[in-house]
C-alpha positions as CSV (number, residue, x, y, z in Angstrom):
1,M,0.0,-0.1,0.0
2,R,1.3,3.6,-1.0
3,L,0.0,7.0,0.3
4,H,-0.7,9.7,-2.2
5,V,-1.0,13.4,-1.5
6,H,-3.2,15.7,-3.5
7,P,-1.0,19.0,-3.6
8,G,-2.3,22.1,-2.1
9,R,-5.5,20.5,-0.4
10,C,-3.8,20.2,3.0
11,E,-5.4,23.0,5.4
12,G,-3.5,22.0,8.4
13,H,-6.0,20.1,10.5
14,G,-3.3,17.5,11.8
15,S,-6.2,14.8,11.7
16,C,-4.1,12.4,10.2
17,F,-1.1,13.2,12.6
18,F,-3.0,12.5,15.5
19,V,-3.9,9.0,14.5
20,D,-0.1,8.2,13.7
21,P,2.7,10.7,13.9
22,E,5.0,8.4,12.4
23,L,3.0,7.6,9.3
24,F,1.6,11.3,8.9
25,P,4.5,13.6,9.8
26,L,3.9,17.6,9.7
27,D,5.9,20.0,8.4
28,E,6.9,23.4,10.2
29,Q,3.7,25.1,8.9
30,G,1.4,22.1,10.4
31,Q,0.8,20.6,7.0
32,T,1.4,17.2,6.1
33,A,4.9,16.2,5.2
34,V,3.9,12.8,3.8
35,V,5.9,12.2,0.6
36,D,3.6,11.4,-2.3
37,G,4.1,7.5,-3.1
38,A,5.2,6.7,0.5
39,E,5.0,3.0,1.0
40,V,3.0,2.1,4.2
41,P,4.9,-0.5,6.4
42,A,3.6,-4.0,6.7
43,G,1.1,-4.3,9.5
44,Q,0.2,-0.7,9.4
45,E,-2.1,-0.7,6.7
46,E,-5.3,-0.3,8.7
47,L,-3.9,2.5,10.7
48,A,-2.8,4.1,7.5
49,R,-6.8,3.5,6.3
50,E,-7.6,5.4,9.5
51,G,-5.4,8.4,9.1
52,V,-6.5,8.9,5.3
53,Q,-10.3,8.8,6.4
54,A,-9.6,11.2,9.2
55,C,-8.6,14.0,6.8
56,P,-11.5,16.4,6.2
57,V,-10.2,17.9,3.1
58,L,-9.4,14.5,1.3
59,T,-5.6,15.6,1.1
60,L,-4.5,11.9,1.2
61,E,-5.3,8.7,-0.3
62,A,-4.2,4.9,0.1
63,R,-4.0,2.7,-2.7
64,D,-3.1,-0.9,-2.8
């Protein structure tokens, strides 16, 4: 599974970060620092899905 980022959508709510700060780091401005195409470590797929679903502006997407 990989995480994909829709550029320019993040509004800095931090909802993904609160699900898992390691999977969903934030930059200095409080916006997602997830690298587009980042691979989710084995066993953390469900947590990744939760973080993606937590985003109120649909910045992130998880693809198998």
